N, C-alpha and C positions, 0 to 999 in steps of 0.2 A: 796469405802469408806475408802481409806487410803490416806496418804500424799505422796504416791509414785509419783503422777503426778508432784507435785512441785519439788521433788528431782531429778527425772531423765529427766523431760521435754521431754517426748516422745509423738508424736502425737497419737491419737486414732487408726489410721490405722496401726501403728507399732505393736499393740497388737493383730492383726488378727492372727488366728492360722496358716495361710499359711506363714506369715512372720516368725513365730517361726520355722517352718519347714525349710524355706530357710536359716535361721541363723544356725540351727543345721547341715545342709548339709555342712557348711564351716569347720566343725571340723573333722579332720581325727583322727584315733586311735593314731598316732604319736603325734599329737598336744595335744590330751587329756592327754597323758602320760607326755609331757613336761610341760603343764599347772599345772598338779597335783604336779609334782616335785617341781616347783617353789613355788606354794602355800604352800606345806607342809614345805619346807625349811624356808619360811617366817614366818609361824606359830611357828615352833619350835624355831627359833631364836628370833622372836619378843616377844614371850610370855614365853621364857625360859622354854620350856616343856622338862621334863626329858624323855629320850628315852632308858634308860637302860632296862626297862621292857616293853615288847610288847606282846599283846594277839591276837592270831589268831583263827578265827572260820569261818564257812561258812554257808550260808543259800541259799534259792532259792525264786524266786519271780514269781508270776503268771502273764501271759500275755493274751491278747485277739487275738494273732496271729492265723489265720485260720488254721485248720488242713491240708488243701490242699495247703497251701503256702509252696512250695518247695524251694523258694529263700531264706527263712530265715534258717540259719544254727545254730543259738544259742538258739532259743526257741524250746525245745524238751519235749516230754512226759517223765515224771520221777516221783520219789517219792516227792510229794509236801509237804513241811513242814507246809503249810497253809491248808492242807487237800483239795486243789482244784485239784483233780485228773482229772477233766474234762477239764483242761486248760493246754496249753503248758507252760513250766516254764524255767526260766533262773537262773543259779547258780551265786552266788556272794560271793567272799571271802573278808574278812575285817580284817585288822590288826590295832589295836588301841593301844595307849599308856596307861600304867597303871596310868600315871599322867593326869587325866582328861578325859580319854577314847576318845582322839582325834584321828580320822582316819589318818593314815600315808601311808597306801598302800592298794590297792584294785584291783580286776580284775574280769571281768565277764566271764562265761564259759557256754558251753551247759548244759542244765538242766538234761540231762540223764547220766551225768558222776558222779561217786561216788566222794565224797569230798576228800577222801584220794589221789585220782589221781591228784588233783589240788594243792597239798602241794608244789611241786617243783615250779610251776608257781607263787604261792603266795610269796614264799621266794625270787624268782628272782626279783619280783617287789619291794620287801622290800629292797633288796641289791642295786638295781638301785637307789632307793630313797636316800640311805645313802652312796652311793659310794664315797670312798676316805676319809670317816670320821674315827676317832679313837674311836667312841662310842663303849662301851661294850654292844652291842645289845643282848638282851636275849629274845627269843621267848617262849611264854607259849602256850601250846596246850593240848588237851585232848587225851584220850586213842585211839580215833578213827583215829588219825593221825599218830600213831607210826608204824614204820617199819624200818628194817635195812637200806634200801635205803634212807629213809628220814633222819635218823640220820647221815648217811654218807654225805648226801647233806649239812646238817647243818654245819658239820665240814669243808667241801670244801668251803662254803661261809663265813667262819669265824664268824658264829653265835652261841652264847650260847643258851641253852634251859632249860626249866623246863617242863616236861611232865609226863605222867603216863602210866602204863601198867595194864591190867586186873589182879586183885588180884588172881583170880582162876588159872592163869597160873604160879603162884609162891607159891605152897603149902608149901614149906620150910620156906618162910617168914611168911605165915599165922600161921604156927605152933609155932612160937616163943612165949613163955609165956608172959602173961601180965606184969609180974614182970620186964621184960626187957625194958618196955616203961618208958619214963620219961616225966614229964610235959614240954610242949614246952614254952608257955608264957601265963600265966593265964590272964594277963591284955589284951593282944592283941587277943589271941586265947583261950577263955575259954572252958574248957572241952576237950581239945586236948592233947593227949600224943603221943609220937613217939619214934622210935629207928632208928639208922642209921647203914648201912653196905655198903660193896662194892660187886658188883656182875657183872658177864658178862650178859648183856642184849642186845639183838638185835645186837650181834657181836661187842659190845663195853663194855669195863670195865668202869662201871659207879658208881657214888655215888647214893645210894638208900636210900630213906627216907620212912619208913612205918608209917603211922599215924592212929590213932583211934580217932574219934570224937563222943562224946556222942550224940550230936544233929543229926549227920548223921546216927548214929545207930538207934535212935528213928524213923527217917524218913523211913529208910529201913524196920524197923520192922512193922511200920504202913502200908507201901505199900505192904509188903508181906502178912499181915493179910487180906488185901483186895483181893489180888490175890488168896490166899488160900480159902477164902470164896466163891469166884466165882467158883473155881474148885470143891469144895465140893457140891455146889448147882447143878452144871452140872452133877456130879456123882450121886447125889440123884435122879435127873430127869431120868437119864439113868437106875438106879437101879429100879425105879418104873415101867418104861416101860417093863423091863425084867420080873419083878415079876408079872405084869398084863398080861403077855403073848401077848402083843401088838406088839412085835418086830418079824419080819420075817428075820432079817439079820443074816448072819452066824457069827461064832466066830471070824474070821479074821476081819470082818468089825467092830464088836463091840470092839475088841481090838484096832483097829485103832482109834476109837472114844476116848477110854480111853487114848491112847498115846497122842492124840491131846489135851485133857483136861489137862493132866499132863505135857505138853510141856513147859509152862512158867518156867522161871528160879527158881530153887530150889524146885519146887513143888514135883517132883518125889522123892526127898530126904526125904521129910517130910510125904507124904501120902503113906500109905501102902494099895494097891488095890489088891483084889483077885477076879478073874473071874472064876467061876466054871461052869461045864457043857460044852457040845459040840454042842447041837442043840438049836434053838430058844426057844423050849418049856421048856428045863431043865436048861437053863443058869441063873445064879444068880450073883449078884455083891455085894461085901462087901468092905468097906474101913474104915480106921481109921487114925487119926493123930498120928504120932509117936512123942510124946512130947520130948522124949530124943534126937531124931534126930534134932528136932527144937532147943533145947538148944545148941547142938553141932554147928549147923549152926550159931546161934547168936554169939557164942564165937569165931568161926573160921573166919567168913567173915564180919558180919554186922559192919558198922562204919569204915571199914578199907579202906585205899587207899595206893597204892604203887607208889611213885613218883620217877622219875629218873631225874638226872641233871648232867651237867658237870661244874656247878659253884661251884668250891671248896672253893671260898672265901666267899660265902654267909653262914649266920647262918641258923640253922634249921628253925627258925621263918621266915626268909626272903624267904626261899624256899617254905614253906607252904603258906605264904601270897601271894607269886607270883602266885602259882597254883590256889589259891582261887579267884584271880582277873579276872577269866574268865567271871564272871557275868557282867563285864563292856562291853565286846563286845556283849554279849547277850542283854544287855540293849540298846546298839546301834542299834541292829536289830529291837528291839521293837519300838524304836523311828522312824526308817526308815519306818516301816509299820503302824505307828500311823496316822490315818486319819486326826487328828486335826492339824498336823504340816507338815509332809513331804509326806506321802502317796505314797510310792514308787510303791505300787501295788494296783490294777492291772495295767499293762503297756499297753497303747493304741497306740503303735507304731508297725510298721510291718517289718522294716528292721533291720539288725544287727547294722548298723551304728547309727541309731536313738535310738535304745535300749541302745547302749553303751553311747551315749550322755545323755540320760535320767538318767541312773544309775549314771553317773559322776556328774550330777547336784544335784542329791539326796544326794550323799556322801558329796559334798561341803556344802549342806544345813545342814547335820548332823554335819559337822565340825564347822559351825557357832554356832549351838545350844550347842555343847559340850564346845566350847571356852567361850561362854557366861556363861554357868553354872559354869565352872571352875573359871572364874574371879569373879563371884558373891560369890562363896563359899570361895575363898581366901580372899575376903574382909570381911568375917565374917557374911554374910547374908545367913541363911539356908533356901533355897528355891529349890524345884524341878524344872526341866526344864519346866514342864507344868505350874507350879505356876508363873515362871518368864514370860512366854509367855502371860499368862492371865493378869498379872499386866501391861506388856508393851502394850497389846491390849487396855487396859482401859486408857492409857495416850493419850489424844486427843488434837487436836488443833482446833480452831474455826476462822472463817473469820468474822471480824467486818467491816461494811460499815458505814462511817460517811458522813452525807449529806454536800454538799458544796453550796455556794451561786451561783456558776456558773460552768459549766463543769461537768466532771465525778465525782461521789462520791469517797471519799478517802477510800481505803481499808487497813486493817491491820490484819495480822494473829498473833495469840498468843495462847500459851498453856493454857488449862483449869487447874483448881486447882488440884494438885496432893496430894495423900496420903503420909504419911511418908515413906512407903515402896517404892513407886514410886519415891520419891525424892532421895532415896538412890540408886536405880537402875539407875536413870538419871545421878547421879554422877559417879557411878562405871563404867558404860558403855560409859561414855563421850558422852552422847547424845546431849549435847549442840551444837556440831558441825552440827547437823542435824535439830536443832530447827528453827522455823520461824525467819527470819531476820539474821541468822548466815551467 
């Protein structure tokens, strides 16, 4: 039900699944790498994409590779981010531009490896992609990727960075009074204040930007309220069982339950729990929320981030905005897994080579979607990727057959009537080149 047959002129037999597999077999890992290098270079040059800001993140994708398939080395059991712990998964790193979230580097890796171990491979793929260029490449990543070795690698590869470190590991920065913070940029970053300093972090002397966001503070506070409510409910249930004499467990086992309930972050700081007695018959449990401790927690930690960077020439606003651009790669992952457009998962291939080709094709498809969205946005038309695809899907062509006095009827293909939005998309994306009769 598409115009694809007219455009590509492939016989029906060419669309057989076995033909697809034969075609996939022709692509080696080296060929995929070279194809992607050329495609990315063409996109960056042809569309004038800015590459000074790049965002790195990693995900994993579920497969249907059989558990007994020992020939497959990339699909492994691991922590599935799609909650498909019953399936073998493949890890996927993605580096996208801040300018349009266009993918510029990617690599697949075994699903049982932690993301932080793939940082070096992801950066090596990025450096190969832009080898020999003078671009001031700056990689943005979250706190899960930081380590002394990774920062040293960034320096060796001549890559700049904006990252973060866990605030709890820097109590001296958290203790700085709020009076030391200044407004960053009310127009661009409303409700955000920050202060700057220099500090030795992960064996490097770095520029450190500590921020506080009112919105992030509210989000953390709401999330902690939910965590705290769950903990108090569990403690109440445990207290009732002890008070009713229904527990036969020893004090050590009950204390282990209490420790597990209070294990979530910050709960033990705010909940005061007292376990009395030594035997199941005389044990009682009391607890209360320490509101003063909660107030200290809110003042000390909530809403704060500790950013690190080696970009001395960037303003505070640029550093904070760069770090916040991580949503772009996260949006790319959502589009990759969106059943309506790309549907990267689950993967119905069994070999490492075919899985690599499958992921490669999906990343190319994401590149096309991101370029389309970028061009439409730059033309002043505010539409999401989903809305663009829906409008394009409703642009149709029809085949008209005209009777003739002798011989075969005369046929003519033409586009159906378009809405004003479709007409704008038709012009922005230069679809006339693909229209009937072009």
